[in-house]
C-alpha positions as CSV (number, residue, x, y, z in Angstrom):
1,X,8.2,49.9,35.6
2,X,9.8,48.3,38.8
3,X,7.4,45.3,38.3
4,X,8.0,45.0,34.8
5,X,11.9,44.6,35.7
6,X,11.3,42.0,38.1
7,X,9.1,39.9,35.5
8,X,11.9,40.3,32.7
9,X,14.8,39.2,35.1
10,X,12.8,36.1,36.1
11,X,12.3,35.0,32.7
12,X,16.0,35.0,31.8
13,X,16.9,32.0,34.2
14,X,13.6,30.0,33.0
15,X,14.5,30.7,29.4
16,X,18.2,29.2,30.3
17,X,16.7,26.0,32.2
18,X,14.6,25.4,29.4
19,X,17.6,25.6,26.7
20,X,19.6,23.3,29.1
21,X,16.8,20.6,29.3
22,X,16.7,20.9,25.4
23,X,20.3,20.0,25.3
24,X,20.1,17.4,27.5
25,X,17.3,15.7,25.5
26,X,19.5,16.2,22.4
27,X,22.4,14.5,23.9
28,X,20.4,11.9,25.3
29,X,18.8,11.0,22.1
30,X,22.2,10.9,20.3
31,X,23.5,8.6,22.9
32,X,20.7,6.1,22.0
33,X,21.3,6.7,18.6
34,X,25.1,5.7,19.1
35,X,24.0,2.9,21.1
36,X,21.7,1.4,18.6
37,X,24.2,1.7,15.7
38,X,27.2,0.1,17.9
39,X,24.6,-3.1,18.5
40,X,24.0,-3.2,15.0
41,X,27.6,-3.4,14.1
42,X,28.3,-6.0,16.4
43,X,25.2,-8.0,15.0
44,X,26.7,-7.4,11.5
45,X,30.1,-8.3,12.8
46,X,29.2,-11.5,14.7
47,X,26.1,-12.6,12.7
48,X,25.7,-11.4,9.2
49,X,29.5,-11.7,8.4
50,X,29.2,-15.5,8.9
51,X,26.0,-15.6,7.1
52,X,27.4,-14.1,4.1
53,X,30.8,-16.1,4.4
54,X,28.9,-19.4,4.9
55,X,26.7,-19.1,1.7
56,X,29.9,-18.0,-0.2
57,X,32.1,-20.8,1.2
58,X,29.4,-23.3,0.3
59,X,29.6,-22.2,-3.1
60,X,33.0,-22.7,-3.2
61,X,32.8,-26.0,-2.1
62,X,30.1,-27.0,-4.7
63,X,32.5,-25.3,-7.5
64,X,35.4,-27.5,-6.2
65,X,32.8,-30.7,-6.1
66,X,32.0,-30.0,-9.8
67,X,35.7,-29.7,-10.9
68,X,36.4,-33.5,-9.3
69,X,33.9,-34.8,-11.1
70,X,32.4,-38.5,-9.7
71,X,31.1,-39.6,-6.8
72,X,33.6,-40.4,-3.7
73,X,34.0,-44.1,-2.9
74,X,31.6,-44.7,0.0
75,X,32.7,-46.0,3.6
76,X,33.2,-49.7,4.0
77,X,29.5,-50.8,5.5
78,X,31.8,-52.4,8.5
79,X,33.5,-49.7,9.3
80,X,31.1,-47.0,10.8
81,X,34.0,-45.5,13.2
82,X,37.5,-44.6,12.8
83,X,39.5,-47.3,11.2
84,X,42.0,-49.1,13.5
85,X,44.2,-50.9,11.0
86,X,47.2,-49.2,9.7
87,X,46.7,-47.1,6.4
88,X,47.8,-48.4,3.1
89,X,51.1,-47.4,1.8
90,X,50.4,-45.4,-1.3
91,X,53.9,-44.0,-1.6
92,X,55.2,-40.6,-1.4
93,X,52.2,-38.0,-1.4
94,X,51.5,-36.0,-4.5
95,X,52.1,-32.6,-4.4
96,X,50.2,-30.0,-6.6
97,X,51.8,-26.6,-7.5
98,X,50.2,-23.6,-5.6
99,X,47.1,-22.1,-7.8
100,X,46.7,-18.3,-8.2
101,X,45.5,-16.1,-5.8
102,X,41.7,-16.7,-4.6
103,X,41.7,-20.3,-6.4
104,X,40.6,-23.2,-4.5
105,X,43.3,-25.6,-3.3
106,X,40.9,-28.1,-1.5
107,X,38.7,-28.8,1.5
108,X,39.5,-28.9,5.2
109,X,37.5,-31.6,7.5
110,X,38.2,-31.7,11.3
111,X,35.7,-34.0,13.1
112,X,36.7,-32.4,16.4
113,X,34.7,-29.0,15.2
114,X,31.7,-31.2,14.5
115,X,30.4,-33.6,11.5
116,X,29.6,-30.8,9.4
117,X,32.7,-29.0,9.3
118,X,33.7,-28.5,5.8
119,X,35.6,-25.4,4.9
120,X,37.6,-24.6,1.6
121,X,41.3,-23.7,1.5
122,X,42.1,-20.8,-0.7
123,X,45.1,-19.4,-1.8
124,X,46.4,-16.2,-0.3
125,X,45.8,-14.6,3.2
126,X,44.5,-11.1,2.2
127,X,41.2,-9.8,3.3
128,X,39.5,-10.9,0.0
129,X,40.0,-14.3,0.7
130,X,39.9,-14.5,4.9
131,X,36.7,-12.2,4.9
132,X,34.8,-14.4,2.4
133,X,36.3,-17.4,1.1
134,X,37.3,-19.5,4.2
135,X,41.0,-20.4,5.2
136,X,43.7,-18.9,3.5
137,X,46.8,-20.5,2.4
138,X,49.8,-18.4,3.3
139,X,51.9,-17.8,0.0
140,X,55.7,-19.2,0.0
141,X,54.5,-22.2,2.2
142,X,54.3,-25.5,1.4
143,X,51.3,-27.4,-0.2
144,X,49.2,-30.3,1.1
145,X,51.6,-33.3,1.2
146,X,54.9,-31.5,0.8
147,X,57.8,-31.6,3.1
148,X,57.9,-28.5,5.2
149,X,55.0,-26.2,6.3
150,X,51.7,-26.1,5.0
151,X,50.3,-23.0,6.7
152,X,46.8,-21.4,6.7
153,X,45.0,-18.8,8.5
154,X,41.2,-18.0,9.3
155,X,39.2,-16.0,11.2
156,X,38.0,-17.0,14.6
157,X,34.6,-15.3,15.3
158,X,33.6,-13.3,12.2
159,X,33.7,-14.0,8.3
160,X,32.5,-17.4,8.9
161,X,34.6,-18.0,11.8
162,X,36.4,-21.1,10.2
163,X,38.4,-21.4,13.2
164,X,36.6,-20.6,16.0
165,X,37.0,-23.8,18.0
166,X,40.8,-24.1,17.3
167,X,41.5,-24.2,20.8
168,X,39.6,-27.4,21.2
169,X,41.9,-29.5,19.4
170,X,43.7,-32.4,21.9
171,X,46.6,-34.2,20.7
172,X,45.8,-36.9,18.4
173,X,42.9,-35.3,16.5
174,X,43.0,-35.9,13.0
175,X,42.7,-33.1,10.4
176,X,41.9,-34.1,6.8
177,X,42.8,-31.9,3.8
178,X,41.3,-33.1,0.3
179,X,42.7,-31.8,-2.9
180,X,42.2,-32.7,-6.5
181,X,45.0,-35.4,-6.2
182,X,43.6,-37.0,-2.9
183,X,43.4,-36.7,0.8
184,X,46.1,-35.9,3.4
185,X,45.7,-36.9,7.0
186,X,47.4,-34.4,9.7
187,X,47.4,-35.4,13.4
188,X,47.2,-32.3,15.6
189,X,50.4,-32.3,17.9
190,X,50.1,-28.9,20.0
191,X,49.1,-25.4,20.0
192,X,51.2,-22.0,20.8
193,X,50.1,-18.6,21.7
194,X,52.4,-15.8,20.2
195,X,52.4,-12.3,19.3
196,X,51.2,-11.3,15.9
197,X,54.7,-10.4,14.8
198,X,56.1,-13.9,15.4
199,X,56.2,-15.1,11.8
200,X,58.6,-17.6,12.3
201,X,55.8,-20.0,12.8
202,X,55.5,-19.9,8.9
203,X,59.0,-21.3,8.6
204,X,59.6,-24.5,7.2
205,X,60.4,-26.1,10.0
206,X,57.9,-23.7,12.7
207,X,60.0,-21.5,14.8
208,X,63.3,-22.9,13.9
209,X,65.3,-20.7,11.5
210,X,68.0,-22.8,10.9
211,X,66.3,-26.3,10.6
212,X,65.7,-28.3,7.2
213,X,62.5,-29.9,7.1
214,X,62.4,-33.6,7.0
215,X,58.4,-33.9,8.0
216,X,55.1,-32.6,6.5
217,X,53.6,-29.8,8.9
218,X,50.3,-28.3,9.0
219,X,50.2,-25.0,10.9
220,X,46.8,-23.2,11.5
221,X,46.9,-19.5,12.7
222,X,44.2,-17.4,14.0
223,X,43.4,-14.6,16.5
224,X,43.3,-15.0,20.2
225,X,41.5,-14.6,22.5
226,X,38.3,-15.6,20.8
227,X,37.0,-11.6,20.9
228,X,40.0,-10.0,20.5
229,X,43.3,-9.7,18.3
230,X,46.1,-8.9,20.7
231,X,47.8,-12.3,20.1
232,X,47.8,-15.2,18.0
233,X,46.9,-19.2,18.3
234,X,48.9,-21.4,16.4
235,X,48.0,-25.3,16.0
236,X,50.4,-27.4,14.5
237,X,50.0,-31.0,13.0
238,X,52.1,-33.2,11.5
239,X,51.4,-35.5,8.1
240,X,50.3,-39.0,9.2
241,X,49.4,-40.6,5.6
242,X,47.7,-39.6,2.3
243,X,45.8,-41.7,-0.1
244,X,44.7,-41.0,-3.7
245,X,41.4,-39.6,-5.0
246,X,41.2,-43.0,-6.6
247,X,41.4,-44.9,-3.4
248,X,38.1,-42.5,-2.3
249,X,37.9,-40.8,1.0
250,X,39.3,-42.1,4.2
251,X,36.3,-44.3,6.0
252,X,36.0,-42.1,9.1
253,X,34.9,-39.0,7.2
254,X,33.7,-40.8,3.7
255,X,29.8,-39.7,4.8
256,X,30.9,-36.3,5.8
257,X,32.8,-35.9,2.4
258,X,29.7,-37.2,0.2
259,X,27.4,-34.6,1.9
260,X,30.0,-31.8,1.8
261,X,30.4,-32.5,-2.4
262,X,26.6,-33.1,-2.7
263,X,26.8,-36.8,-3.4
264,X,25.3,-38.1,0.1
């Protein structure tokens, strides 16, 4: 009996060690599973959402091109680069009414972001627009070409990353907005880092509540830093000139416009 009792006492710690080892194994497997899920989520956020959004934005641009109809005028053969001559005066810019939510306003071209940068501009800034369709136009801000503040928002790293390179803009860079009425050429002026609560950047004269606008602004907003959302980066531009659709696109982006609209 004495021997039997000793064997029973020794077996109890052995079983306890076995159970503990099993628990550690289960916890380890759970941690590995959680890690894999997190990696898949990051991949979905940084890659797959961009793939989905790019496809949808391309479709939006194709639909816009079909609405426009004919081919854009080609670039002059003797003007392969940016024009150095003064732009023609076509009078006051034509300003359209804001469309309904989710409807396409036009296309934005930013050469600084690359020769293939063409992004749709869509009415509204809710997630159904920003997560899929491209640049969202803030309701109650001006339309392209209008005196006041034409303000748009876009993601920086996910859902198409439409403003991923907003920080690379330098003063003098041109930003082109194409609508059904024509092309509006804005020139980048400066950027600013603000808190998400700084909605005064959307005022008719950005950050100046008491001012009455006399110029046409383009304000682009996105998250800052690139992989965070603690702040907002704001890029300000001013309208330089415009030209009607009948005049064709500005020569420096004519090939880009033709390619974007399926005419090149």
